[in-house]
Every structure is written in C-alpha cells, then in structure tokens.
PAMILUM-297012 format. One line per 5 residues: number of its first residue (from 1); their letters; for each residue x, y negated, z of C-alpha. Coordinates in steps of 0.25 Angstrom, whole numbers. Layout:
N
NUM = A = X:Y:Z ~ ...
This chain:
440
1 = MDIFR = 328:-445:549 ~ 341:-449:552 ~ 351:-460:552 ~ 364:-464:550 ~ 370:-475:563
6 = IHGGN = 383:-480:556 ~ 391:-491:564 ~ 399:-499:554 ~ 414:-505:553 ~ 422:-490:556
11 = RLNGS = 433:-489:545 ~ 430:-476:536 ~ 443:-466:537 ~ 446:-453:533 ~ 442:-443:526
16 = VKVSG = 426:-439:519 ~ 425:-424:512 ~ 415:-425:502 ~ 403:-414:501 ~ 399:-408:488
21 = SKNGA = 389:-416:478 ~ 374:-415:482 ~ 372:-418:467 ~ 379:-409:463 ~ 375:-397:473
26 = LPILF = 359:-400:472 ~ 359:-397:455 ~ 367:-383:457 ~ 357:-378:471 ~ 347:-377:460
31 = ASLLC = 357:-373:450 ~ 358:-360:457 ~ 343:-359:453 ~ 350:-352:440 ~ 358:-341:447
36 = DGEVT = 355:-327:450 ~ 368:-324:461 ~ 372:-332:474 ~ 375:-347:471 ~ 385:-350:480
41 = LQNVP = 388:-366:481 ~ 401:-372:488 ~ 402:-386:494 ~ 387:-390:494 ~ 384:-401:502
46 = IALRD = 374:-393:512 ~ 371:-404:521 ~ 363:-413:511 ~ 349:-413:512 ~ 347:-412:497
51 = IGMSL = 355:-399:498 ~ 346:-394:508 ~ 334:-398:501 ~ 339:-391:487 ~ 342:-379:495
56 = RILET = 327:-378:500 ~ 322:-380:488 ~ 329:-370:481 ~ 325:-359:492 ~ 311:-361:487
61 = LGVES = 316:-359:474 ~ 321:-345:479 ~ 336:-350:481 ~ 342:-344:494 ~ 353:-353:500
66 = EVAED = 363:-353:511 ~ 370:-363:514 ~ 385:-362:522 ~ 392:-372:530 ~ 402:-374:522
71 = GSVSL = 394:-380:511 ~ 391:-367:503 ~ 378:-363:499 ~ 374:-351:493 ~ 362:-350:486
76 = QVTDS = 354:-338:477 ~ 341:-336:470 ~ 331:-327:477 ~ 317:-330:473 ~ 315:-336:457
81 = GNTRA = 301:-336:458 ~ 298:-351:463 ~ 301:-362:453 ~ 293:-375:461 ~ 303:-384:468
86 = DYKQV = 292:-391:476 ~ 289:-405:478 ~ 292:-405:494 ~ 307:-402:491 ~ 310:-407:480
91 = SQMRA = 306:-421:481 ~ 316:-424:491 ~ 328:-422:481 ~ 329:-425:467 ~ 340:-415:464
96 = SICSL = 331:-404:465 ~ 325:-407:451 ~ 338:-400:448 ~ 327:-386:452 ~ 320:-389:438
101 = GPLLA = 332:-384:429 ~ 336:-374:435 ~ 321:-370:437 ~ 318:-369:423 ~ 331:-361:418
106 = RRGEA = 328:-349:429 ~ 313:-348:431 ~ 308:-355:419 ~ 298:-365:428 ~ 302:-376:438
111 = IVSLP = 291:-383:445 ~ 299:-395:452 ~ 293:-408:460 ~ 299:-419:453 ~ 311:-424:462
116 = GGCNI = 313:-433:474 ~ 326:-438:480 ~ 332:-455:483 ~ 322:-464:479 ~ 333:-471:470
121 = GDRPI = 324:-474:458 ~ 317:-469:448 ~ 323:-453:444 ~ 314:-448:434 ~ 318:-432:430
126 = DLHIH = 313:-435:415 ~ 326:-429:410 ~ 324:-416:418 ~ 313:-415:412 ~ 318:-417:399
131 = GMEAL = 330:-410:402 ~ 319:-395:402 ~ 312:-398:392 ~ 323:-400:381 ~ 326:-385:388
136 = GAKVT = 311:-380:384 ~ 303:-382:396 ~ 290:-386:398 ~ 290:-399:409 ~ 278:-406:416
141 = IENGY = 276:-413:429 ~ 264:-410:436 ~ 261:-415:450 ~ 276:-419:453 ~ 281:-407:449
146 = VMARA = 290:-405:437 ~ 285:-391:431 ~ 295:-386:419 ~ 293:-372:412 ~ 300:-365:402
151 = SHLRG = 301:-350:399 ~ 315:-352:391 ~ 325:-363:390 ~ 331:-368:378 ~ 345:-375:378
156 = STVYL = 343:-388:372 ~ 351:-402:370 ~ 344:-412:381 ~ 347:-425:382 ~ 346:-431:398
161 = SGPMG = 351:-445:399 ~ 340:-454:402 ~ 341:-470:405 ~ 348:-470:417 ~ 360:-459:411
166 = PTVLG = 361:-445:412 ~ 352:-435:422 ~ 361:-428:432 ~ 351:-420:438 ~ 344:-418:425
171 = TQNVM = 357:-415:417 ~ 360:-403:430 ~ 344:-401:428 ~ 345:-398:414 ~ 358:-391:415
176 = MAAVG = 352:-381:425 ~ 339:-379:415 ~ 349:-376:403 ~ 354:-364:411 ~ 343:-356:408
181 = ADGDT = 339:-361:393 ~ 342:-353:379 ~ 356:-359:373 ~ 362:-370:377 ~ 357:-385:381
186 = VIEGA = 365:-397:376 ~ 362:-409:389 ~ 366:-424:382 ~ 368:-435:389 ~ 370:-426:402
191 = ACEPE = 374:-433:415 ~ 392:-431:418 ~ 390:-433:434 ~ 398:-423:440 ~ 387:-418:446
196 = VRATA = 383:-411:434 ~ 395:-405:431 ~ 392:-398:444 ~ 381:-393:440 ~ 387:-389:425
201 = GFLRA = 399:-381:436 ~ 390:-373:442 ~ 380:-368:431 ~ 394:-363:426 ~ 397:-356:437
206 = MGVKV = 384:-349:436 ~ 390:-344:422 ~ 383:-357:412 ~ 391:-362:401 ~ 389:-377:404
211 = EGDGT = 397:-389:396 ~ 400:-403:396 ~ 395:-406:412 ~ 403:-420:414 ~ 396:-428:400
216 = HEIHI = 385:-429:393 ~ 383:-418:386 ~ 381:-403:393 ~ 381:-390:388 ~ 374:-378:395
221 = EGQGR = 371:-364:390 ~ 360:-360:393 ~ 358:-344:400 ~ 345:-342:395 ~ 331:-340:405
226 = LEGAG = 339:-337:418 ~ 328:-325:422 ~ 332:-313:429 ~ 345:-309:437 ~ 359:-310:432
231 = CLGAT = 357:-324:424 ~ 368:-334:431 ~ 376:-325:442 ~ 382:-330:456 ~ 391:-341:457
236 = SFDVP = 398:-353:466 ~ 402:-365:464 ~ 406:-379:472 ~ 399:-391:472 ~ 408:-402:469
241 = PDRIE = 409:-415:479 ~ 399:-424:481 ~ 405:-438:472 ~ 394:-446:478 ~ 397:-443:490
246 = TGTYV = 413:-445:487 ~ 409:-458:482 ~ 400:-463:494 ~ 413:-460:504 ~ 423:-466:496
251 = LAGAI = 413:-479:495 ~ 412:-477:511 ~ 428:-478:512 ~ 427:-490:504 ~ 418:-498:512
256 = AGGEV = 422:-493:526 ~ 436:-487:524 ~ 447:-486:528 ~ 451:-475:520 ~ 443:-464:516
261 = TVEGC = 446:-451:510 ~ 434:-443:503 ~ 439:-429:502 ~ 433:-418:491 ~ 430:-426:481
266 = IPSEN = 431:-428:465 ~ 437:-442:465 ~ 434:-441:449 ~ 418:-440:452 ~ 419:-456:457
271 = SALLN = 427:-462:447 ~ 417:-474:446 ~ 418:-476:458 ~ 433:-476:461 ~ 434:-485:450
276 = LLERI = 423:-494:455 ~ 431:-493:468 ~ 443:-498:462 ~ 438:-510:456 ~ 432:-516:467
281 = GVSVE = 444:-512:476 ~ 443:-501:483 ~ 456:-491:484 ~ 452:-476:483 ~ 463:-465:481
286 = VGEKT = 459:-454:471 ~ 464:-439:474 ~ 462:-428:469 ~ 448:-423:479 ~ 448:-436:486
291 = LTVRG = 445:-451:486 ~ 452:-461:497 ~ 446:-474:499 ~ 450:-487:507 ~ 440:-495:512
296 = VDTVT = 440:-510:508 ~ 433:-522:515 ~ 428:-527:501 ~ 426:-524:487 ~ 425:-532:475
301 = PVDVS = 412:-533:468 ~ 409:-525:456 ~ 399:-523:445 ~ 395:-508:445 ~ 384:-500:437
306 = MLPYP = 379:-485:443 ~ 379:-477:429 ~ 378:-460:428 ~ 393:-453:430 ~ 404:-455:428
311 = AFPTD = 400:-470:430 ~ 398:-475:446 ~ 387:-467:452 ~ 373:-472:457 ~ 375:-462:468
316 = LQGPL = 385:-472:473 ~ 379:-486:471 ~ 374:-487:486 ~ 388:-483:493 ~ 394:-493:482
321 = MALLC = 384:-505:486 ~ 387:-504:501 ~ 403:-506:497 ~ 401:-518:488 ~ 393:-525:499
326 = RGTGV = 407:-526:503 ~ 411:-533:491 ~ 418:-548:489 ~ 407:-551:479 ~ 392:-545:471
331 = SLITD = 393:-531:465 ~ 382:-528:455 ~ 379:-513:456 ~ 368:-509:443 ~ 362:-493:446
336 = KVFPD = 361:-488:430 ~ 357:-474:435 ~ 347:-479:448 ~ 344:-494:444 ~ 336:-491:458
341 = RFNHL = 344:-488:466 ~ 347:-499:476 ~ 338:-497:489 ~ 350:-498:497 ~ 351:-512:494
346 = SELRR = 341:-516:504 ~ 347:-509:515 ~ 361:-514:512 ~ 354:-528:515 ~ 351:-523:528
351 = FGAKV = 366:-522:531 ~ 369:-537:525 ~ 372:-532:511 ~ 371:-543:501 ~ 364:-534:489
356 = RKEGP = 353:-535:482 ~ 346:-529:468 ~ 344:-537:455 ~ 339:-528:444 ~ 347:-514:443
361 = IAIIE = 357:-522:449 ~ 362:-523:464 ~ 372:-534:468 ~ 379:-533:481 ~ 385:-547:486
366 = GGAPL = 398:-540:494 ~ 402:-546:507 ~ 392:-547:517 ~ 395:-541:531 ~ 386:-528:532
371 = SGAKV = 380:-525:545 ~ 374:-513:551 ~ 358:-511:549 ~ 348:-500:548 ~ 346:-496:535
376 = MASDL = 337:-486:528 ~ 343:-477:516 ~ 333:-476:503 ~ 341:-466:497 ~ 356:-455:498
381 = RASAC = 366:-467:491 ~ 359:-478:498 ~ 361:-471:510 ~ 376:-470:508 ~ 377:-484:503
386 = LVLAG = 369:-488:518 ~ 378:-480:527 ~ 391:-486:519 ~ 386:-500:522 ~ 385:-496:536
391 = LVADG = 397:-491:536 ~ 403:-506:537 ~ 391:-514:542 ~ 393:-519:554 ~ 386:-512:565
396 = ITDVN = 376:-501:565 ~ 369:-497:553 ~ 357:-485:554 ~ 354:-479:539 ~ 341:-473:539
401 = RIYHL = 335:-461:531 ~ 349:-455:530 ~ 340:-442:525 ~ 343:-449:511 ~ 360:-448:513
406 = DRGYE = 358:-435:519 ~ 355:-431:505 ~ 367:-432:498 ~ 377:-435:508 ~ 383:-424:517
411 = RMEEK = 383:-428:533 ~ 389:-441:528 ~ 388:-448:545 ~ 399:-436:549 ~ 408:-440:535
416 = LRGLG = 407:-456:538 ~ 411:-452:552 ~ 421:-445:550 ~ 428:-456:543 ~ 425:-465:554
421 = AEVER = 411:-470:552 ~ 402:-471:565 ~ 388:-465:558 ~ 380:-456:567 ~ 367:-449:562
426 = LPEQV = 355:-451:571 ~ 342:-448:571 ~ 332:-460:567 ~ 323:-459:580 ~ 337:-464:588
431 = VEQDL = 338:-474:578 ~ 322:-479:581 ~ 326:-477:596 ~ 338:-489:594 ~ 329:-497:586
436 = DLELV = 319:-498:597 ~ 329:-500:607 ~ 334:-513:599 ~ 320:-518:598 ~ 317:-519:613
C-alpha cells in the first residue's frame, strides 16, 4: 500500500482541473448493460480504483470495454448469459449494487452480492429492494446475495425516501430497472442530486423518456422487456464534472491558499458550500465554469448540518472540518445523512486539533496549531480531510491507506503539486524503513 508524504506550509497557487464525476460515472457504466449497441462515455475518471473495479465487474457480466488515454470508455455487451455479480469484486465498492436494476431489466434475473464500500456507518439497501419489488420482482437475500427475478417488470409508483432522506443509488437503480418495465414508473421521494440527473441524461441519450430528474418526482416511460436486438441502440455521453472534487479543491484553496482556481466545474452544484464559505469569511469568485478561492488564516465559527442535496453534502464534511480547525471559536457539525461518519476525528487529534464527538455532533475548537503526524485514512472523504490538514500542519505528515483516496480522487498528489504543494506518493515499505531509522 502507498502513503502520501506531505511537507506542510506551502501556499497553494494556480489552477486545477476537475475530473469527471465518480458518482455520476459509476451508475452510467452499469446502465450500459441496458444497451445493444456500443456506448461511448467521455470524461470518465479512468484512474480511479472504483472505475477500474466497475469495468472488471462488467467484464464478468459480458460487457467488453476499451479505455482511451483521453478519458473516454467504449462499452459493448457481447454476452448476456451471466446474471451474477460475485462477492469478491462487489464487496469492495458500494456502487456495484447498481448492477441490480439493469440486470433485472435486461436479463430478468440479478444475483448480486451485498455491497461493500467505505466504513461510514450503516447503509442498508432496503429501499433498492423495495423498488425492485414494487416493479414486480421477487427478491430474497440468500447467502449474502440479493436474488431478484422477474419474467416481466411492470411500471408502478415507488416511494424511495427513508429515515435519512432519499436514496441516491436507490433512485438510480430503480430508474434503470424501470426502463425494462411495461408501462410508466413514477418515483416519489426521489433523490435530487446532480448524479441522478446524469443517469437520467444517459437514459435519454439511449432513447428513454425520463422527466422530473432534479426533483423529488421522476417519471420513466418503460420500454418493456429488453430482450433481443434493437432495444436500445448505440449512444455517446459526456460524464459531468465531479462536484465533490470541486468542493475539495475549493476547501484546499481556502485552507492553504494563496489563490486557487478550480476549472471545468459547475459552480451552481456547490451553492451550499459557497454560501457557507461566505458566512465564515472565505472569498470565492464565481465564473461560468470556474471557482477562484483566496486562502484565509482563520475563519469564523459555524453551526452546519449535512443534509441531502441541495444542502451541504456529507461527502464534504471531512474536508470542511479540516478548514474549521483553523477557526476562531467553536464550530458544530451534524451529519444527518451518515451520523456515524466521524472516524477522522481521532486522526485529526494526532495533528493537535481540538475536536470531539458528542452524540451525532462533532465539536471543533478552532485555533489550535497543527503539527505534522502519521495518520491513517478510514474512508474516501476522511482521506481528503487528513490531506488538507497536512497541507497546513507544521512539519511532515504521512497519510496511510490512501487506497481509500484513490477510489474517488484522480491523481490528487499530481494536482496538488501543480498548485505548489509538496506531496509525494511513497510505498509503505519506504515509510517503515524511515520509522526504523528514527527508532535506532
């Protein structure tokens, strides 16, 4: 396993280009199972571990893929015989559950291992199962696998909001399954995230009538059982930019700038972040496809809750916490999407940060000086939190287990170096040798 070694204290300046959306691309990759002809996707973040894993899962399901250096991916279904997505691969990535809907719609059966992913609290798939059952599938869980079968799916009205709000992947999964249903499907309590709109845009590119995406009620016109040739033809689609990567680099600029311009983004998708930054004293200039942020030495405290889109996203909770460690008073963060998503607090304390958790609330006492430390990432967004803290910590920081980071940030060390940060990727063995020398 690799680590990031960060020499803190360098001011960030310059521009960084955002990659294609990880959470937008993954369901679209699995939606290619619905299509007969060749699918060409542009702006795919091909360097991400989750993208590579998805392509390997699709290969076992009979989808051939060709990846180009420019970030485009061509996919073609060549064998529709397999309906089983195995544990070994699916257990490593939660978005792989998105194979459930298209397999059911196209092949009448889906046998998908219960998914894995980041350790950020309980994330059941009961709403996914409820949606498939509402469309007429018989669903059971046997030996750790979701077993779904339906000779014919039928359009229906499905309610998909749960105790923590709407389910994003569940909405996308049911949308894809509904393509193969007889009649129209209405998803009530649907997720409004931009990634859902991206899935809808891809389905429209294949000729499916989808309306209401971006609202809590989505309408899908079913195509009937997708069997044989000539169902849904070849198409091409551009994956939109990653709003979470956008927000992460904006927060990096706030904590360690200088002046940083994030290019190729959609500013309106981060309106909650921009509003909060204005409240705490961070200046951001908004362009058509750019965000320019000027760093600050301190920020005013804030009380903020993570909620479903368009509110402040849970995926930026960790990076925001790193910035609030530089505040002038006490800030409060409540994550109402994943209330247990605070594993990074103990690692921030290793920097010297004054952070603690009381129930579902993280309490950050800003102003404590940060010093470099050896820290360990527990999940994807926690990794980004620790990297941002390392950028301004005094001395050297080693962030271990950055394979989590590689799931969602394309070549982060290269992008940060382009802004002037001193960050290098090292094999874990090198770090262990350094530690041995320190102990001699």
